[in-house]
C-alpha positions as CSV (number, residue, x, y, z in Angstrom):
1,M,-9.4,-25.7,2.7
2,T,-8.9,-24.1,-0.6
3,S,-9.7,-26.4,-3.5
4,A,-8.9,-26.3,-7.2
5,N,-12.6,-25.3,-7.8
6,D,-12.2,-22.4,-5.4
7,I,-9.2,-21.1,-7.4
8,Y,-11.2,-21.5,-10.6
9,H,-14.2,-19.6,-9.4
10,M,-12.1,-16.9,-7.8
11,R,-10.3,-16.3,-11.0
12,S,-13.6,-15.8,-12.7
13,A,-14.6,-13.3,-10.1
14,L,-11.3,-11.4,-10.5
15,T,-11.8,-11.4,-14.3
16,L,-15.2,-9.7,-13.8
17,A,-13.7,-7.2,-11.4
18,R,-11.1,-6.2,-13.9
19,R,-13.9,-5.3,-16.4
20,G,-15.1,-2.5,-14.1
21,L,-11.8,-0.7,-13.6
22,G,-12.1,2.9,-14.4
23,R,-15.9,2.9,-14.2
24,T,-16.8,2.2,-10.5
25,W,-15.1,5.1,-8.6
26,P,-15.4,6.1,-5.8
27,N,-16.2,2.4,-5.0
28,P,-14.0,-0.6,-5.8
29,S,-14.6,-2.8,-8.8
30,V,-15.8,-6.1,-7.4
31,G,-16.6,-9.4,-9.2
32,C,-18.9,-12.0,-7.8
33,I,-19.7,-15.6,-8.8
34,I,-22.4,-17.7,-7.1
35,V,-22.3,-21.5,-7.4
36,N,-25.2,-23.6,-6.3
37,K,-24.9,-26.7,-4.0
38,D,-24.5,-28.9,-7.1
39,G,-21.5,-26.9,-8.2
40,H,-23.1,-25.0,-11.1
41,V,-22.5,-21.3,-11.7
42,I,-26.0,-19.7,-11.3
43,G,-25.1,-16.0,-10.9
44,R,-22.5,-13.5,-11.9
45,G,-22.1,-9.8,-11.1
46,V,-19.7,-6.9,-11.3
47,T,-20.0,-3.5,-9.7
48,G,-22.1,-1.1,-11.8
49,D,-20.9,2.2,-13.3
50,G,-20.5,4.8,-10.5
51,G,-20.2,2.1,-7.9
52,R,-23.8,0.8,-7.8
53,P,-25.4,-1.7,-7.9
54,H,-22.9,-3.9,-6.0
55,A,-21.6,-7.1,-7.6
56,E,-23.1,-9.3,-4.8
57,T,-26.7,-7.9,-5.2
58,L,-26.5,-8.4,-9.0
59,A,-25.3,-11.9,-8.7
60,L,-27.9,-12.8,-6.1
61,A,-30.7,-11.4,-8.2
62,R,-29.6,-13.6,-11.1
63,A,-29.2,-16.6,-8.9
64,G,-32.6,-16.3,-7.3
65,S,-33.7,-19.0,-4.9
66,E,-31.1,-21.4,-6.2
67,A,-28.5,-19.5,-4.2
68,K,-29.7,-21.2,-1.0
69,G,-27.1,-23.7,0.2
70,G,-24.6,-22.5,-2.4
71,S,-21.2,-20.7,-2.3
72,V,-20.2,-17.1,-3.2
73,F,-16.8,-16.2,-4.6
74,V,-16.2,-12.4,-4.3
75,S,-13.0,-10.5,-5.1
76,L,-13.4,-8.2,-2.0
77,E,-15.0,-8.6,1.4
78,P,-18.7,-7.9,1.2
79,C,-19.7,-4.5,2.6
80,S,-21.4,-4.4,6.0
81,H,-22.4,-0.7,6.4
82,H,-25.4,1.3,5.3
83,G,-24.3,3.8,2.6
84,Q,-26.4,4.7,-0.4
85,T,-27.4,1.1,-0.5
86,P,-28.1,-1.6,2.2
87,P,-25.1,-3.8,3.1
88,C,-24.4,-6.8,1.0
89,T,-23.9,-9.0,4.0
90,G,-27.6,-8.7,4.8
91,F,-28.6,-9.9,1.3
92,L,-26.1,-12.8,1.5
93,I,-27.4,-13.9,4.9
94,E,-31.1,-13.7,3.7
95,S,-30.3,-15.7,0.6
96,G,-29.3,-18.8,2.5
97,I,-25.8,-18.9,1.2
98,K,-23.7,-21.4,3.2
99,R,-20.1,-20.3,2.2
100,V,-18.4,-17.1,1.2
101,V,-14.9,-17.1,-0.3
102,A,-13.3,-13.6,-0.5
103,G,-10.1,-12.5,-2.3
104,C,-9.1,-9.9,0.4
105,V,-10.3,-7.8,3.3
106,D,-11.8,-4.4,2.5
107,P,-9.5,-1.8,4.1
108,D,-12.4,0.8,4.3
109,P,-12.7,1.5,8.1
110,R,-16.5,1.1,7.7
111,V,-15.9,-2.5,6.7
112,A,-12.4,-3.8,7.5
113,G,-13.4,-7.3,8.7
114,S,-16.9,-6.5,10.0
115,G,-18.4,-8.0,6.9
116,I,-16.6,-11.2,7.6
117,R,-17.7,-11.2,11.2
118,Q,-21.3,-10.6,10.3
119,L,-21.4,-13.5,7.9
120,Q,-19.7,-15.8,10.4
121,A,-22.1,-14.8,13.2
122,A,-25.0,-15.9,10.9
123,G,-23.4,-19.3,10.5
124,I,-21.9,-18.8,7.1
125,A,-18.4,-20.4,6.5
126,V,-16.0,-17.7,5.4
127,E,-12.6,-18.1,3.8
128,V,-10.5,-15.0,3.0
129,G,-7.2,-14.6,1.1
130,V,-7.8,-16.8,-2.0
131,L,-5.7,-15.3,-4.8
132,E,-5.2,-12.3,-2.4
133,A,-2.3,-10.7,-4.3
134,E,-4.3,-10.6,-7.5
135,A,-7.4,-9.3,-5.7
136,R,-5.4,-6.5,-4.0
137,E,-3.7,-5.5,-7.2
138,I,-7.0,-5.1,-9.0
139,N,-8.3,-2.7,-6.4
140,R,-4.9,-1.1,-5.6
141,G,-6.3,2.3,-6.5
142,F,-9.2,2.0,-4.1
143,I,-6.9,0.6,-1.4
144,L,-4.5,3.5,-1.9
145,R,-7.3,6.1,-1.7
146,V,-8.4,4.6,1.6
147,T,-5.0,4.0,3.2
148,E,-2.7,6.7,1.7
149,N,-5.2,9.4,0.6
150,R,-4.2,9.2,-3.1
151,P,-5.3,7.3,-6.2
152,L,-3.2,4.8,-8.1
153,V,-1.0,6.7,-10.6
154,T,0.1,5.5,-14.0
155,L,2.5,7.7,-15.9
156,K,2.4,7.4,-19.7
157,S,5.0,8.7,-22.2
158,A,5.2,8.2,-25.9
159,T,8.6,8.9,-27.4
160,S,10.8,8.4,-30.4
161,V,13.5,5.8,-30.3
162,D,15.9,8.5,-28.9
163,E,13.4,9.4,-26.1
164,K,12.0,12.7,-27.5
165,I,8.3,13.6,-27.2
166,A,8.3,16.5,-29.8
167,T,10.4,18.1,-32.4
168,Q,10.3,21.4,-30.4
169,V,8.6,23.0,-27.4
170,G,5.0,23.9,-28.0
171,E,4.7,21.8,-31.2
172,R,2.4,18.8,-31.4
173,T,4.3,15.8,-32.9
174,Q,2.6,12.5,-33.8
175,I,4.9,9.8,-32.7
176,S,3.0,6.6,-32.0
177,G,1.4,4.4,-34.6
178,E,-2.2,3.2,-34.8
179,M,-1.8,0.1,-32.6
180,A,0.0,2.0,-29.9
181,M,-2.7,4.7,-30.0
182,R,-5.4,2.1,-29.6
183,R,-3.6,0.8,-26.5
184,V,-3.4,4.3,-25.1
185,H,-7.2,4.5,-25.4
186,L,-7.6,1.2,-23.7
187,E,-5.4,2.4,-20.8
188,R,-7.7,5.5,-20.6
189,A,-10.7,3.2,-20.2
190,R,-9.0,1.5,-17.3
191,H,-8.6,4.7,-15.3
192,D,-11.1,7.0,-13.7
193,A,-9.3,10.1,-14.8
194,I,-6.7,11.4,-17.3
195,L,-4.4,14.2,-16.2
196,V,-2.4,16.7,-18.2
197,G,-0.8,20.1,-17.5
198,I,-1.8,23.4,-19.1
199,G,1.3,23.2,-21.3
200,T,0.0,20.1,-23.0
201,V,-3.3,21.8,-23.6
202,L,-1.7,24.9,-25.1
203,A,0.6,22.9,-27.3
204,D,-1.6,20.0,-28.5
205,D,-5.3,21.1,-27.9
206,P,-6.2,17.5,-26.9
207,V,-9.7,16.2,-26.3
208,L,-8.6,13.3,-24.0
209,T,-11.6,11.1,-24.6
210,T,-11.6,7.3,-25.0
211,R,-12.1,6.5,-28.7
212,L,-12.3,2.8,-29.3
213,P,-15.0,1.1,-31.5
214,G,-17.6,-0.6,-29.3
215,L,-16.2,0.8,-26.0
216,E,-18.0,3.6,-24.3
217,H,-16.1,5.3,-21.4
218,N,-16.1,8.7,-19.9
219,S,-13.0,9.3,-17.9
220,V,-12.7,12.6,-16.0
221,R,-10.3,14.9,-17.8
222,I,-8.1,16.8,-15.4
223,V,-5.9,19.8,-16.3
224,L,-3.4,21.3,-13.9
225,D,-3.8,25.0,-14.6
226,T,-2.4,27.1,-11.7
227,H,-3.4,30.5,-13.1
228,L,-6.5,29.5,-15.1
229,R,-5.0,30.0,-18.5
230,M,-7.3,27.4,-20.2
231,P,-8.4,28.7,-23.6
232,K,-12.2,29.0,-23.8
233,N,-12.1,27.7,-27.4
234,S,-10.0,24.6,-26.6
235,R,-11.5,21.3,-27.4
236,L,-11.5,20.3,-23.7
237,V,-13.7,23.3,-22.8
238,Q,-15.9,22.9,-25.9
239,T,-16.7,19.3,-24.9
240,A,-17.0,19.9,-21.2
241,A,-20.8,19.6,-21.2
242,E,-20.5,16.0,-22.6
243,H,-17.3,14.8,-21.0
244,P,-16.3,15.7,-17.4
245,L,-13.6,18.4,-17.2
246,W,-11.9,19.3,-13.9
247,I,-9.5,22.2,-13.8
248,V,-7.2,22.2,-10.8
249,H,-5.9,25.7,-10.0
250,N,-4.4,27.8,-7.2
251,T,-5.9,31.2,-7.7
252,A,-7.7,33.1,-4.8
253,E,-10.3,34.5,-7.2
254,I,-11.4,32.7,-10.3
255,G,-12.6,36.0,-11.9
256,A,-14.4,36.3,-15.2
257,S,-12.1,33.7,-16.8
258,G,-13.0,31.0,-14.2
259,A,-16.6,31.9,-14.3
260,A,-16.7,31.4,-18.1
261,L,-15.1,28.0,-17.7
262,E,-17.7,27.0,-15.1
263,K,-20.5,28.2,-17.4
264,A,-19.1,26.0,-20.2
265,G,-19.4,23.0,-17.8
266,A,-15.9,22.7,-16.3
267,K,-15.5,22.0,-12.6
268,L,-12.9,24.2,-10.9
269,L,-11.0,22.7,-7.9
270,R,-8.6,24.9,-5.9
271,A,-5.6,23.0,-4.6
272,G,-3.7,24.0,-1.5
273,S,-0.6,22.9,-3.4
274,M,0.0,22.2,-7.0
275,E,2.7,19.6,-6.2
276,P,1.7,16.0,-6.9
277,Q,1.0,15.1,-3.3
278,G,-1.4,18.0,-2.9
279,V,-3.1,17.3,-6.2
280,L,-3.5,13.6,-5.6
281,G,-4.9,14.3,-2.1
282,L,-7.5,16.6,-3.7
283,L,-8.4,14.0,-6.3
284,A,-8.7,11.2,-3.6
285,A,-11.1,13.5,-1.7
286,E,-13.2,13.7,-4.8
287,G,-13.3,9.9,-5.1
288,I,-10.8,9.3,-7.8
289,T,-9.0,5.9,-7.4
290,R,-7.0,5.6,-10.7
291,V,-5.4,8.4,-12.7
292,L,-3.5,8.2,-15.9
293,V,-1.0,11.0,-16.2
294,E,-0.4,12.0,-19.9
295,G,1.6,15.1,-19.3
296,G,4.6,16.5,-21.0
297,A,8.2,16.5,-19.6
298,K,7.5,18.9,-16.7
299,I,4.4,17.1,-15.3
300,N,5.8,13.6,-15.8
301,T,9.1,14.5,-14.2
302,S,7.3,16.1,-11.2
303,F,5.1,13.1,-10.6
304,L,8.0,10.7,-11.1
305,K,10.2,12.5,-8.6
306,S,7.3,12.6,-6.0
307,G,7.6,8.9,-5.4
308,L,3.8,8.6,-5.7
309,C,3.6,6.8,-9.0
310,D,2.9,3.1,-9.4
311,Y,3.3,2.3,-13.1
312,F,5.2,3.8,-16.0
313,L,4.0,3.1,-19.6
314,H,6.7,3.9,-22.2
315,F,5.4,3.8,-25.8
316,R,8.6,3.7,-27.9
317,S,8.4,4.5,-31.6
318,P,11.1,3.6,-34.1
319,K,11.1,7.2,-35.3
320,H,14.2,9.3,-34.7
321,I,13.9,13.0,-33.8
322,G,17.4,14.1,-32.9
323,D,19.1,16.2,-30.3
324,A,17.0,19.3,-31.0
325,G,13.9,17.4,-29.9
326,V,12.1,17.8,-26.5
327,P,13.3,15.1,-24.0
328,A,10.7,12.9,-22.3
329,L,11.8,13.9,-18.8
330,E,13.5,17.0,-17.4
331,G,17.0,16.2,-16.3
332,Y,16.6,12.5,-16.6
333,G,16.5,9.8,-19.2
334,L,14.2,6.8,-19.2
335,T,17.2,4.7,-18.4
336,D,17.0,6.4,-15.0
337,L,13.7,4.8,-14.0
338,G,15.5,2.4,-11.7
339,R,16.7,5.2,-9.4
340,F,13.0,6.0,-8.8
341,G,12.2,2.4,-7.8
342,F,10.8,1.2,-11.1
343,G,11.7,-2.1,-12.8
344,K,10.6,-3.4,-16.2
345,A,7.7,-5.9,-15.9
346,N,6.8,-6.5,-19.5
347,T,7.4,-5.5,-23.1
348,V,4.5,-5.6,-25.6
349,S,4.9,-5.3,-29.4
350,L,2.3,-2.9,-31.0
351,G,3.0,-2.9,-34.7
352,E,6.2,-0.9,-35.2
353,D,6.0,0.4,-31.7
354,L,7.0,-1.1,-28.3
355,L,5.2,-0.7,-25.0
356,E,7.5,-1.1,-22.1
357,I,5.6,-1.5,-18.8
358,Y,7.4,-0.6,-15.6
359,T,6.2,-1.1,-12.0
360,R,7.4,0.5,-8.9
361,R,8.9,-2.0,-6.5
362,P,7.5,-1.9,-2.9
């Protein structure tokens, strides 16, 4: 029977799990709380950067011998297979834990309920599905990679009040204010990767790093560049040795141009198709679970039409550009998001700007 205390501790585990988003790929971000038999919290853990160590092992190490007879609250079913680390179920069983409460089942075929069965076979009481919807939402990217061979996709567009992204094609236009830009960097930190097209690189020469005081994060920077036109003197290439840069292309031979990019530290990935489904499948195979698409009109429209996007973030500035400006989408307005299955979930005020958050309805 789920109690009010169960809900409280599971919410704490989910809060920990959210902290790891964008940092734990290819693994899920998991939060774990250990409570001793007297009801006191004695251990906390969240999946480490790169997916290790696991949340359960960290929490158990902090709890020590006090874990015996206690309860574990974990946002995702504990793993039961030998990967690069031993299974968490073994550590839980050895600790003497008496009860495990999990937010949801791990869809990974290597686990998928076997962790629960192992714990139950060892005499541990197991309850699954506490705050399940929230638990699944946190690890939606991991779940999609396992079940649909694609990462979670968030589209981001910053526009003027009349839905323009630039004054003219090929020209960089600063639209958003400082608070909106800070929120963009926060969203980057919540994603494994940031994706743009070569057109954005040629027009804006972005660096695509996360720049917030006190927050260190190193998202993979991905450029869709069919014919390897990436300038060697671009800021992306110049910083490739410090910040991961992946260039997705579709050329049979990378030639001297591609070789120079690799020498600079870029990773070249050849896609069978440059359409969103092919690109996302390639990224999923590389372990990416969450990607933020910050492309221009062409890239964003392509991803929106693919039906493979989960969120749309519209940063709307009060600035007005006029009819000569570049529209946010090709052939569509942002009022057309409903036809692609999106509905507005929230609106956030960011100084003079507004952030409109849309989610795709199932």
